All heavy atoms as an XYZ file, in Angstrom:
762
protein
N     -32.394    -14.204    -40.346
C     -33.665    -13.448    -40.439
C     -33.829    -12.799    -41.812
O     -32.874    -12.165    -42.257
C     -33.814    -12.431    -39.306
C     -35.098    -11.650    -39.278
S     -35.094    -10.564    -37.942
C     -35.874     -9.218    -38.800
N     -34.965    -12.988    -42.400
C     -35.200    -12.254    -43.616
C     -35.759    -10.904    -43.393
O     -36.778    -10.707    -42.799
C     -36.279    -13.140    -44.452
C     -36.643    -12.468    -45.753
C     -35.828    -14.539    -44.668
N     -34.982     -9.965    -43.853
C     -35.278     -8.565    -43.596
C     -36.528     -8.064    -44.206
O     -37.295     -7.336    -43.719
C     -34.101     -7.677    -43.934
C     -34.094     -6.237    -43.474
C     -32.874     -5.607    -43.717
C     -32.813     -4.194    -43.094
N     -31.555     -3.539    -43.302
N     -36.763     -8.461    -45.484
C     -37.880     -7.931    -46.283
C     -39.201     -8.611    -45.990
O     -40.194     -8.210    -46.536
C     -37.553     -8.102    -47.741
C     -36.345     -7.203    -48.182
O     -36.183     -6.102    -47.573
N     -35.609     -7.650    -49.154
N     -39.262     -9.643    -45.148
C     -40.460    -10.384    -44.851
C     -41.472     -9.448    -44.283
O     -42.660     -9.627    -44.526
C     -40.172    -11.656    -43.999
N     -41.083     -8.581    -43.334
C     -42.123     -7.712    -42.695
C     -42.192     -6.387    -43.261
O     -43.131     -5.687    -42.905
C     -41.733     -7.691    -41.193
C     -41.699     -9.018    -40.507
C     -40.513     -9.609    -40.243
C     -42.901     -9.623    -40.224
C     -40.409    -10.909    -39.692
C     -42.873    -10.841    -39.635
C     -41.688    -11.489    -39.354
N     -41.318     -6.029    -44.108
C     -41.374     -4.675    -44.776
C     -42.519     -4.605    -45.711
O     -43.268     -3.707    -45.844
C     -40.084     -4.273    -45.418
C     -38.971     -4.174    -44.396
C     -40.178     -3.105    -46.259
C     -37.582     -3.986    -44.909
N     -42.834     -5.788    -46.386
C     -43.853     -5.791    -47.367
C     -45.237     -5.818    -46.691
O     -46.319     -5.656    -47.329
C     -43.737     -7.029    -48.243
O     -43.828     -8.160    -47.437
N     -45.361     -6.057    -45.424
C     -46.631     -6.116    -44.741
C     -47.340     -4.781    -44.800
O     -48.536     -4.766    -45.026
C     -46.496     -6.561    -43.175
C     -47.717     -6.465    -42.480
C     -45.885     -7.904    -43.240
N     -46.646     -3.744    -44.507
C     -47.186     -2.378    -44.530
C     -46.655     -1.626    -45.770
O     -45.500     -1.548    -45.977
C     -46.917     -1.574    -43.294
C     -47.491     -2.307    -42.022
C     -47.408     -0.209    -43.358
C     -47.183     -1.615    -40.742
N     -47.555     -1.194    -46.597
C     -47.123     -0.442    -47.799
C     -46.505      0.814    -47.523
O     -46.647      1.395    -46.382
C     -48.317     -0.300    -48.777
O     -49.178      0.672    -48.250
N     -45.775      1.395    -48.437
C     -45.061      2.692    -48.229
C     -46.033      3.828    -47.850
O     -45.729      4.672    -47.143
C     -44.258      3.035    -49.417
C     -42.986      2.197    -49.617
C     -41.928      2.461    -48.592
O     -42.121      3.173    -47.588
N     -40.693      1.929    -48.827
N     -47.147      3.778    -48.549
C     -48.161      4.858    -48.407
C     -48.652      4.855    -46.925
O     -48.758      5.871    -46.295
C     -49.310      4.754    -49.341
C     -48.918      4.854    -50.740
C     -49.969      4.371    -51.736
O     -51.034      3.973    -51.299
O     -49.712      4.386    -52.963
N     -48.943      3.708    -46.374
C     -49.441      3.576    -45.061
C     -48.404      3.926    -44.049
O     -48.580      4.512    -43.023
C     -49.855      2.109    -44.803
C     -51.174      1.738    -45.508
C     -51.547      0.259    -45.138
O     -50.797     -0.411    -44.479
O     -52.549     -0.149    -45.751
N     -47.065      3.661    -44.332
C     -45.953      4.042    -43.516
C     -45.930      5.517    -43.358
O     -45.735      6.072    -42.267
C     -44.599      3.488    -44.011
C     -44.428      2.146    -43.809
C     -43.041      1.748    -44.210
C     -42.738      0.232    -44.125
N     -41.393     -0.018    -44.639
N     -46.094      6.265    -44.504
C     -45.983      7.767    -44.369
C     -47.151      8.373    -43.672
O     -47.007      9.333    -43.015
C     -45.909      8.283    -45.767
C     -44.668      7.931    -46.545
C     -43.342      8.358    -45.812
O     -43.357      9.508    -45.274
O     -42.434      7.535    -45.777
N     -48.384      7.743    -43.772
C     -49.535      8.293    -43.116
C     -49.615      8.006    -41.652
O     -49.988      8.878    -40.877
C     -50.804      7.707    -43.841
C     -50.995      8.157    -45.218
C     -52.178      7.509    -45.824
O     -53.032      6.803    -45.119
O     -52.412      7.678    -47.044
N     -49.223      6.850    -41.301
C     -49.586      6.298    -39.891
C     -48.370      6.001    -39.047
O     -48.325      5.072    -38.232
C     -50.448      5.094    -39.914
C     -51.703      5.261    -40.690
O     -52.336      6.362    -40.599
N     -52.200      4.348    -41.422
N     -47.413      6.916    -39.097
C     -46.189      6.645    -38.281
C     -46.446      6.654    -36.836
O     -45.739      6.059    -35.950
C     -45.065      7.592    -38.678
C     -44.363      7.298    -39.973
C     -43.214      8.166    -40.254
C     -42.565      7.714    -41.468
N     -41.395      8.487    -41.843
N     -47.496      7.461    -36.367
C     -47.742      7.514    -34.999
C     -48.717      6.509    -34.421
O     -48.964      6.437    -33.189
N     -49.342      5.748    -35.323
C     -50.375      4.830    -34.874
C     -49.797      3.707    -34.054
O     -48.635      3.287    -34.177
C     -51.136      4.192    -36.064
O     -50.230      3.286    -36.705
N     -50.661      3.181    -33.144
C     -50.125      2.064    -32.253
C     -49.616      0.817    -33.026
O     -48.702      0.225    -32.713
C     -51.176      1.744    -31.246
N     -50.393      0.535    -34.197
C     -50.033     -0.617    -34.961
C     -48.666     -0.495    -35.543
O     -47.915     -1.375    -35.593
C     -51.120     -0.869    -36.059
C     -52.372     -1.306    -35.520
C     -53.375     -0.184    -35.364
O     -52.916      0.936    -35.265
O     -54.577     -0.461    -35.178
N     -48.420      0.710    -36.112
C     -47.160      0.962    -36.849
C     -46.026      0.881    -35.742
O     -44.927      0.325    -36.019
C     -47.163      2.374    -37.439
C     -45.843      2.559    -38.286
C     -45.679      2.026    -39.512
C     -44.854      3.328    -37.711
C     -44.539      2.218    -40.128
C     -43.674      3.498    -38.413
C     -43.512      3.018    -39.661
N     -46.187      1.445    -34.572
C     -45.181      1.425    -33.496
C     -44.922     -0.048    -33.070
O     -43.777     -0.509    -32.945
C     -45.583      2.210    -32.302
C     -45.516      3.750    -32.645
C     -45.913      4.530    -31.530
O     -45.616      4.224    -30.327
N     -46.720      5.576    -31.713
N     -46.008     -0.867    -32.894
C     -45.805     -2.226    -32.564
C     -45.066     -3.007    -33.708
O     -44.148     -3.824    -33.431
C     -47.151     -2.921    -32.287
C     -46.996     -4.406    -32.119
C     -47.806     -2.307    -30.991
N     -45.312     -2.667    -34.898
C     -44.741     -3.222    -36.039
C     -43.246     -2.923    -36.036
O     -42.356     -3.853    -36.164
C     -45.383     -2.746    -37.332
C     -44.675     -3.028    -38.589
C     -44.712     -4.329    -39.168
C     -43.826     -2.113    -39.221
C     -44.054     -4.614    -40.339
C     -43.198     -2.374    -40.516
C     -43.333     -3.643    -40.946
N     -42.874     -1.653    -35.719
C     -41.456     -1.302    -35.675
C     -40.717     -1.940    -34.493
O     -39.570     -2.478    -34.630
C     -41.307      0.225    -35.568
C     -41.347      0.885    -36.895
O     -41.113      0.232    -37.953
N     -41.611      2.147    -36.925
N     -41.338     -2.005    -33.327
C     -40.749     -2.683    -32.201
C     -40.553     -4.172    -32.475
O     -39.560     -4.752    -32.122
C     -41.642     -2.482    -30.932
C     -41.605     -1.150    -30.331
C     -42.708     -0.527    -29.783
C     -40.424     -0.345    -30.360
C     -42.657      0.768    -29.223
C     -40.408      0.939    -29.885
C     -41.520      1.450    -29.320
N     -41.519     -4.774    -33.207
C     -41.369     -6.208    -33.517
C     -40.160     -6.449    -34.393
O     -39.427     -7.387    -34.206
C     -42.659     -6.712    -34.157
O     -43.753     -6.467    -33.291
C     -42.561     -8.260    -34.421
N     -39.976     -5.563    -35.429
C     -38.831     -5.716    -36.270
C     -37.506     -5.493    -35.487
O     -36.532     -6.301    -35.681
C     -38.876     -4.689    -37.389
C     -39.871     -5.080    -38.482
O     -40.156     -6.200    -38.623
N     -40.269     -4.136    -39.216
N     -37.474     -4.591    -34.602
C     -36.286     -4.343    -33.747
C     -36.009     -5.521    -32.846
O     -34.894     -5.936    -32.616
C     -36.422     -3.081    -32.907
C     -36.353     -1.761    -33.706
C     -36.458     -0.617    -32.777
C     -36.470      0.721    -33.543
N     -36.621      1.882    -32.613
N     -37.064     -6.064    -32.223
C     -36.968     -7.288    -31.329
C     -36.339     -8.468    -32.151
O     -35.489     -9.109    -31.646
C     -38.319     -7.588    -30.733
C     -38.629     -6.492    -29.662
C     -38.270     -8.976    -30.044
C     -40.067     -6.596    -29.237
N     -36.862     -8.631    -33.321
C     -36.415     -9.774    -34.111
C     -34.908     -9.573    -34.474
O     -34.129    -10.521    -34.568
C     -37.279     -9.993    -35.301
C     -38.674    -10.521    -34.867
C     -39.515    -10.983    -36.055
N     -40.697    -11.590    -35.513
C     -41.964    -11.447    -35.899
N     -42.119    -10.527    -36.853
N     -42.954    -11.972    -35.365
N     -34.585     -8.362    -34.855
C     -33.221     -8.090    -35.232
C     -32.275     -8.257    -34.047
O     -31.183     -8.870    -34.151
C     -33.114     -6.711    -35.817
C     -31.847     -6.310    -36.540
C     -31.873     -4.993    -37.286
N     -33.186     -4.440    -37.367
C     -33.506     -3.219    -36.884
N     -32.637     -2.425    -36.274
N     -34.675     -2.642    -37.036
N     -32.651     -7.725    -32.873
C     -31.857     -7.889    -31.728
C     -31.727     -9.332    -31.227
O     -30.669     -9.770    -30.766
C     -32.369     -7.089    -30.585
C     -31.929     -5.655    -30.536
C     -32.739     -4.809    -29.454
C     -30.540     -5.436    -30.269
N     -32.781    -10.014    -31.397
C     -32.826    -11.497    -30.964
C     -31.787    -12.193    -31.837
O     -30.994    -13.061    -31.324
C     -34.234    -12.194    -31.136
O     -35.088    -11.389    -30.379
C     -34.189    -13.519    -30.709
N     -31.774    -12.004    -33.165
C     -30.811    -12.637    -34.018
C     -29.378    -12.281    -33.749
O     -28.465    -13.048    -33.759
C     -31.109    -12.426    -35.499
O     -30.993    -11.147    -35.815
N     -29.180    -10.964    -33.344
C     -27.894    -10.486    -32.936
C     -27.477    -11.207    -31.677
O     -26.239    -11.561    -31.515
C     -27.932     -8.946    -32.737
C     -26.695     -8.359    -32.018
N     -25.543     -8.121    -32.709
C     -26.454     -8.016    -30.783
C     -24.612     -7.672    -31.902
N     -25.210     -7.600    -30.722
N     -28.367    -11.374    -30.688
C     -27.860    -11.881    -29.471
C     -27.723    -13.472    -29.536
O     -27.001    -14.031    -28.627
C     -29.025    -11.636    -28.361
C     -29.039    -10.196    -27.893
C     -30.211     -9.956    -26.994
C     -27.748     -9.887    -27.179
N     -28.159    -14.103    -30.554
C     -27.806    -15.469    -30.767
C     -26.357    -15.669    -31.088
O     -25.744    -16.635    -30.751
C     -28.767    -16.101    -31.940
C     -30.107    -16.312    -31.465
C     -30.958    -16.770    -32.628
O     -30.537    -16.876    -33.778
O     -32.206    -17.019    -32.371
N     -25.795    -14.648    -31.753
C     -24.356    -14.648    -32.062
C     -23.497    -14.144    -30.968
O     -22.410    -14.653    -30.645
C     -24.150    -13.865    -33.373
C     -24.753    -14.386    -34.638
C     -24.498    -13.380    -35.807
C     -24.181    -15.719    -35.062
N     -23.971    -13.101    -30.313
C     -23.207    -12.438    -29.326
C     -24.004    -12.520    -27.926
O     -24.573    -11.589    -27.507
C     -23.059    -10.981    -29.617
C     -22.543    -10.741    -31.123
N     -21.195    -10.941    -31.417
C     -23.154    -10.462    -32.177
C     -21.022    -10.654    -32.736
N     -22.249    -10.376    -33.193
N     -23.756    -13.668    -27.310
C     -24.514    -13.966    -26.051
C     -24.148    -12.945    -24.872
O     -24.947    -12.760    -24.027
C     -24.211    -15.428    -25.720
C     -24.825    -16.400    -26.658
C     -24.719    -17.709    -26.121
N     -25.074    -18.760    -27.102
C     -26.282    -19.113    -27.461
N     -27.292    -18.551    -26.900
N     -26.498    -20.027    -28.385
N     -22.936    -12.438    -24.873
C     -22.517    -11.716    -23.746
C     -22.671    -10.169    -23.965
O     -22.088     -9.333    -23.287
C     -21.051    -12.026    -23.435
C     -20.972    -13.400    -22.857
C     -19.578    -13.646    -22.317
C     -19.439    -15.020    -21.728
N     -18.187    -15.234    -21.120
N     -23.452     -9.789    -25.020
C     -23.706     -8.349    -25.250
C     -24.800     -7.845    -24.352
O     -25.958     -7.862    -24.781
C     -24.093     -8.197    -26.785
C     -24.134     -6.739    -27.132
O     -24.029     -5.819    -26.262
O     -24.368     -6.460    -28.344
N     -24.398     -7.493    -23.120
C     -25.410     -7.142    -22.093
C     -26.161     -5.884    -22.400
O     -27.297     -5.719    -22.023
C     -24.722     -7.170    -20.730
C     -24.158     -8.452    -20.397
C     -22.805     -8.566    -20.209
C     -24.931     -9.608    -20.282
C     -22.176     -9.851    -19.890
C     -24.381    -10.814    -19.968
C     -23.006    -10.906    -19.814
O     -22.525    -12.205    -19.496
N     -25.520     -4.970    -23.048
C     -26.209     -3.683    -23.387
C     -27.348     -3.931    -24.393
O     -28.393     -3.320    -24.367
C     -25.193     -2.672    -23.981
C     -24.231     -2.051    -22.946
C     -23.268     -1.071    -23.636
C     -25.069     -1.391    -21.902
N     -27.087     -4.811    -25.334
C     -28.159     -5.233    -26.233
C     -29.293     -5.987    -25.619
O     -30.460     -5.840    -25.917
C     -27.538     -5.995    -27.440
O     -26.720     -5.185    -28.280
N     -28.931     -6.733    -24.600
C     -29.860     -7.499    -23.875
C     -30.823     -6.484    -23.129
O     -32.015     -6.629    -23.079
C     -29.304     -8.441    -22.861
C     -28.698     -9.710    -23.442
C     -28.050    -10.520    -22.444
O     -28.189    -10.315    -21.205
N     -27.223    -11.533    -22.935
N     -30.221     -5.435    -22.604
C     -30.958     -4.441    -21.820
C     -31.888     -3.664    -22.843
O     -33.069     -3.415    -22.503
C     -30.088     -3.471    -21.149
C     -30.717     -2.337    -20.436
C     -29.821     -1.466    -19.607
N     -30.477     -0.450    -18.790
C     -30.683      0.761    -19.288
N     -30.203      1.174    -20.426
N     -31.326      1.613    -18.470
N     -31.355     -3.270    -23.964
C     -32.169     -2.664    -25.066
C     -33.338     -3.545    -25.381
O     -34.445     -3.008    -25.662
N     -33.135     -4.847    -25.569
C     -34.127     -5.756    -25.907
C     -35.266     -5.727    -24.940
O     -36.424     -5.698    -25.210
C     -33.538     -7.166    -26.217
C     -34.540     -8.245    -26.531
C     -35.223     -7.913    -27.833
C     -33.911     -9.627    -26.528
N     -34.893     -5.848    -23.656
C     -35.861     -5.767    -22.614
C     -36.658     -4.519    -22.611
O     -37.896     -4.510    -22.327
C     -35.132     -6.026    -21.179
C     -34.804     -7.421    -20.970
C     -34.372     -7.740    -19.477
N     -33.252     -6.880    -19.103
C     -31.990     -7.186    -19.172
N     -31.671     -8.414    -19.677
N     -31.056     -6.383    -18.725
N     -36.042     -3.395    -22.816
C     -36.746     -2.113    -22.891
C     -37.736     -2.052    -23.987
O     -38.873     -1.643    -23.805
C     -35.779     -0.923    -22.916
C     -34.975     -0.642    -21.712
C     -33.897      0.414    -21.852
C     -34.693      1.737    -21.897
N     -33.737      2.802    -21.832
N     -37.290     -2.491    -25.167
C     -38.180     -2.585    -26.432
C     -39.353     -3.570    -26.147
O     -40.521     -3.197    -26.443
C     -37.476     -2.892    -27.574
C     -36.472     -1.773    -27.930
C     -38.397     -3.129    -28.778
C     -35.504     -2.122    -29.015
N     -39.118     -4.720    -25.443
C     -40.268     -5.579    -25.109
C     -41.199     -5.053    -24.232
O     -42.427     -5.105    -24.465
C     -39.636     -6.862    -24.516
C     -39.005     -7.947    -25.443
C     -38.178     -8.917    -24.635
C     -39.927     -8.557    -26.347
N     -40.739     -4.268    -23.266
C     -41.607     -3.618    -22.321
C     -42.455     -2.473    -22.996
O     -43.685     -2.430    -22.780
N     -41.890     -1.779    -23.933
C     -42.670     -0.672    -24.663
C     -43.686     -1.385    -25.519
O     -44.837     -0.868    -25.539
C     -41.705      0.090    -25.527
C     -40.827      1.144    -24.800
C     -39.996      1.839    -25.786
C     -39.024      2.729    -25.078
N     -38.196      3.533    -26.055
N     -43.283     -2.454    -26.241
C     -44.261     -3.134    -27.088
C     -45.434     -3.701    -26.216
O     -46.532     -3.613    -26.627
C     -43.597     -4.207    -27.921
C     -44.569     -4.962    -28.865
C     -43.934     -5.911    -29.719
N     -43.693     -7.111    -28.935
C     -43.236     -8.244    -29.378
N     -43.026     -8.328    -30.684
N     -43.190     -9.307    -28.642
N     -45.046     -4.295    -25.071
C     -46.050     -4.932    -24.193
C     -47.048     -3.757    -23.788
O     -48.397     -4.026    -23.744
C     -45.430     -5.500    -23.046
C     -46.352     -6.268    -22.162
C     -45.590     -7.013    -20.967
O     -44.463     -6.873    -20.875
N     -46.394     -7.737    -20.243
N     -46.564     -2.619    -23.417
C     -47.496     -1.540    -22.994
C     -48.347     -1.108    -24.107
O     -49.570     -0.760    -23.889
C     -46.658     -0.439    -22.403
C     -46.086     -0.678    -21.011
C     -45.515      0.532    -20.274
N     -44.427      1.081    -21.127
C     -43.104      0.761    -20.981
N     -42.835     -0.163    -20.197
N     -42.163      1.445    -21.669
N     -47.813     -0.913    -25.292
C     -48.604     -0.467    -26.494
C     -49.653     -1.564    -26.755
O     -50.816     -1.208    -27.118
C     -47.703     -0.320    -27.649
C     -47.217      1.036    -27.963
C     -46.195      1.088    -29.100
C     -48.372      2.064    -28.270
N     -49.299     -2.825    -26.705
C     -50.305     -3.855    -26.977
C     -51.365     -3.882    -25.934
O     -52.615     -4.080    -26.279
C     -49.626     -5.211    -27.009
C     -48.833     -5.516    -28.274
C     -48.052     -6.791    -28.143
C     -49.728     -5.561    -29.577
N     -51.081     -3.607    -24.667
C     -52.097     -3.459    -23.585
C     -53.017     -2.334    -23.821
O     -54.274     -2.454    -23.777
C     -51.429     -3.390    -22.280
N     -52.485     -1.189    -24.299
C     -53.313      0.041    -24.633
C     -54.208     -0.325    -25.759
O     -55.430     -0.032    -25.763
C     -52.336      1.131    -24.992
C     -52.954      2.282    -25.707
C     -53.850      3.159    -25.044
C     -52.883      2.365    -27.077
C     -54.470      4.152    -25.664
C     -53.501      3.386    -27.737
C     -54.316      4.343    -27.040
O     -54.910      5.320    -27.719
N     -53.632     -0.988    -26.838
C     -54.480     -1.294    -27.986
C     -55.572     -2.262    -27.665
O     -56.674     -2.188    -28.191
C     -53.574     -1.920    -29.096
C     -54.183     -1.930    -30.520
C     -54.685     -0.599    -30.952
C     -53.255     -2.454    -31.462
N     -55.316     -3.319    -26.836
C     -56.272     -4.258    -26.512
C     -57.415     -3.629    -25.686
O     -58.566     -3.972    -25.796
C     -55.720     -5.347    -25.679
O     -55.355     -5.083    -24.410
N     -57.078     -2.582    -24.847
C     -58.183     -1.947    -24.160
C     -59.041     -1.046    -25.114
O     -60.185     -0.909    -24.876
C     -57.586     -1.060    -22.991
C     -57.064     -1.910    -21.884
C     -56.365     -1.006    -20.891
C     -55.680     -1.857    -19.753
N     -54.930     -0.968    -18.845
N     -58.309     -0.345    -25.985
C     -58.980      0.589    -26.814
C     -59.826     -0.036    -27.929
O     -60.948      0.367    -28.077
C     -57.902      1.566    -27.456
C     -58.552      2.677    -28.251
C     -57.467      3.595    -28.769
C     -58.161      4.702    -29.533
N     -57.046      5.514    -30.212
N     -59.224     -1.016    -28.614
C     -59.908     -1.605    -29.777
C     -59.516     -3.038    -29.886
O     -58.403     -3.396    -30.446
C     -59.618     -0.892    -31.018
C     -60.530     -1.276    -32.183
O     -61.078     -2.470    -32.111
N     -60.654     -0.418    -33.178
N     -60.219     -4.020    -29.331
C     -59.892     -5.401    -29.293
C     -59.830     -5.978    -30.650
O     -58.981     -6.893    -30.928
C     -60.922     -6.119    -28.454
C     -60.551     -7.443    -28.043
C     -59.504     -7.464    -26.967
N     -59.238     -8.862    -26.625
C     -58.150     -9.142    -25.776
N     -57.453     -8.321    -25.358
N     -58.009    -10.438    -25.533
N     -60.591     -5.641    -31.617
C     -60.597     -6.153    -33.008
C     -59.285     -5.818    -33.588
O     -58.559     -6.716    -34.306
C     -61.692     -5.685    -33.867
C     -61.691     -6.148    -35.262
C     -63.104     -6.086    -33.142
N     -58.815     -4.576    -33.566
C     -57.593     -4.212    -34.230
C     -56.402     -4.885    -33.453
O     -55.392     -5.336    -34.068
C     -57.334     -2.618    -34.102
C     -58.156     -1.953    -35.074
C     -58.129     -0.396    -34.835
N     -56.832      0.190    -34.579
C     -56.695      1.363    -34.042
N     -57.712      2.119    -33.817
N     -55.487      1.788    -33.672
N     -56.445     -5.104    -32.172
C     -55.506     -5.802    -31.435
C     -55.346     -7.335    -31.876
O     -54.162     -7.728    -32.195
C     -55.788     -5.740    -29.943
C     -54.966     -6.685    -29.059
C     -53.727     -6.287    -28.723
C     -55.572     -7.773    -28.628
C     -52.929     -7.160    -27.917
C     -54.775     -8.666    -27.721
C     -53.530     -8.363    -27.453
O     -52.760     -9.140    -26.671
N     -56.428     -7.958    -31.987
C     -56.410     -9.412    -32.420
C     -55.833     -9.492    -33.837
O     -55.076    -10.424    -34.216
C     -57.791     -9.967    -32.367
C     -58.235    -10.238    -30.908
C     -57.597    -11.435    -30.389
C     -58.205    -11.836    -29.158
N     -57.560    -12.947    -28.491
N     -56.253     -8.637    -34.762
C     -55.749     -8.562    -36.138
C     -54.240     -8.387    -36.215
O     -53.575     -9.080    -36.955
C     -56.531     -7.443    -36.887
C     -56.281     -7.428    -38.408
C     -57.058     -6.355    -39.020
O     -58.334     -6.373    -38.884
O     -56.428     -5.462    -39.606
N     -53.791     -7.459    -35.364
C     -52.346     -7.138    -35.331
C     -51.559     -8.296    -34.814
O     -50.550     -8.617    -35.392
C     -52.073     -5.829    -34.521
C     -50.658     -5.392    -34.423
C     -50.161     -4.950    -35.831
C     -50.495     -4.294    -33.481
N     -52.026     -8.957    -33.790
C     -51.336    -10.086    -33.154
C     -51.253    -11.189    -34.238
O     -50.168    -11.794    -34.360
C     -52.108    -10.527    -31.949
C     -51.970     -9.543    -30.803
C     -51.669    -11.907    -31.428
C     -50.838     -9.789    -29.887
N     -52.283    -11.518    -34.864
C     -52.314    -12.550    -35.832
C     -51.380    -12.224    -37.054
O     -50.729    -13.115    -37.644
C     -53.684    -12.966    -36.270
O     -54.298    -11.924    -36.966
N     -51.422    -10.973    -37.448
C     -50.680    -10.477    -38.638
C     -49.200    -10.567    -38.392
O     -48.479    -11.011    -39.284
C     -51.069     -9.004    -38.870
C     -50.747     -8.568    -40.263
N     -51.282     -9.183    -41.430
C     -49.967     -7.662    -40.722
C     -50.782     -8.605    -42.432
N     -49.914     -7.667    -42.121
N     -48.707    -10.218    -37.188
C     -47.350    -10.197    -36.825
C     -46.772    -11.531    -36.248
O     -45.621    -11.655    -35.943
C     -47.049     -9.068    -35.886
C     -47.143     -7.684    -36.503
C     -46.879     -6.658    -35.424
C     -46.200     -7.426    -37.666
N     -47.685    -12.511    -36.007
C     -47.301    -13.807    -35.380
C     -46.724    -13.573    -34.035
O     -45.572    -14.102    -33.712
C     -46.329    -14.566    -36.324
C     -47.152    -15.281    -37.391
O     -48.284    -15.478    -37.297
O     -46.461    -15.543    -38.383
N     -47.403    -12.764    -33.136
C     -46.941    -12.537    -31.817
C     -47.875    -13.331    -30.893
O     -49.142    -13.374    -31.109
C     -47.027    -11.037    -31.466
C     -46.256    -10.204    -32.457
C     -46.470    -10.759    -30.072
C     -46.527     -8.735    -32.242
N     -47.281    -13.894    -29.909
C     -48.200    -14.551    -28.807
C     -48.881    -13.446    -27.994
O     -48.315    -12.419    -27.701
C     -47.364    -15.423    -27.896
C     -46.850    -16.622    -28.614
C     -46.057    -17.443    -27.570
N     -44.967    -16.671    -27.108
C     -44.026    -17.146    -26.249
N     -44.130    -18.362    -25.796
N     -43.012    -16.373    -25.892
N     -50.051    -13.807    -27.552
C     -50.834    -12.879    -26.698
C     -50.188    -12.942    -25.318
O     -49.845    -14.047    -24.822
C     -52.265    -13.236    -26.665
C     -53.124    -12.163    -26.029
C     -54.597    -12.455    -26.339
O     -54.852    -13.182    -27.211
O     -55.440    -11.748    -25.601
N     -49.893    -11.842    -24.714
C     -49.251    -11.869    -23.334
C     -50.186    -12.462    -22.301
O     -51.380    -12.431    -22.381
C     -49.058    -10.345    -23.015
C     -49.744     -9.510    -24.058
C     -50.104    -10.436    -25.248
N     -49.490    -13.090    -21.405
C     -50.218    -13.661    -20.263
C     -50.892    -12.619    -19.350
O     -50.305    -11.645    -19.150
C     -49.313    -14.584    -19.381
C     -48.710    -15.694    -20.150
C     -47.788    -16.482    -19.253
C     -47.050    -17.617    -19.949
N     -46.118    -18.301    -19.166
N     -52.045    -12.911    -18.884
C     -52.752    -11.935    -17.965
C     -52.724    -12.575    -16.562
O     -52.676    -13.728    -16.320
C     -54.255    -11.842    -18.370
O     -54.843    -13.073    -18.388
C     -54.325    -11.109    -19.744
N     -52.464    -11.741    -15.603
C     -52.274    -12.191    -14.221
C     -53.597    -12.346    -13.573
O     -54.512    -11.774    -13.697
C     -51.486    -11.069    -13.449
C     -50.077    -11.017    -14.017
N     -49.113    -11.969    -13.902
C     -49.500     -9.997    -14.666
C     -47.983    -11.473    -14.430
N     -48.203    -10.354    -14.944
């Protein structure tokens, strides 16, 4: 995984201003998910990391649901920007 590929997406100034925004949190969770996924490809039996990955996935899913209800345009823009699939609706 290329570490700097997603760091350049959000500039340093935006990082300092919007650390609490839903977009920034989804961005951070996505980076953690990608890092843990690459770790789990090497260490398949690391069950604690698998649990952590599932927890982070749930947090990101809840944040994305919140963002889609609050502002659909920002949600669609973020999904396309981070190359995330839209979650299935029941």
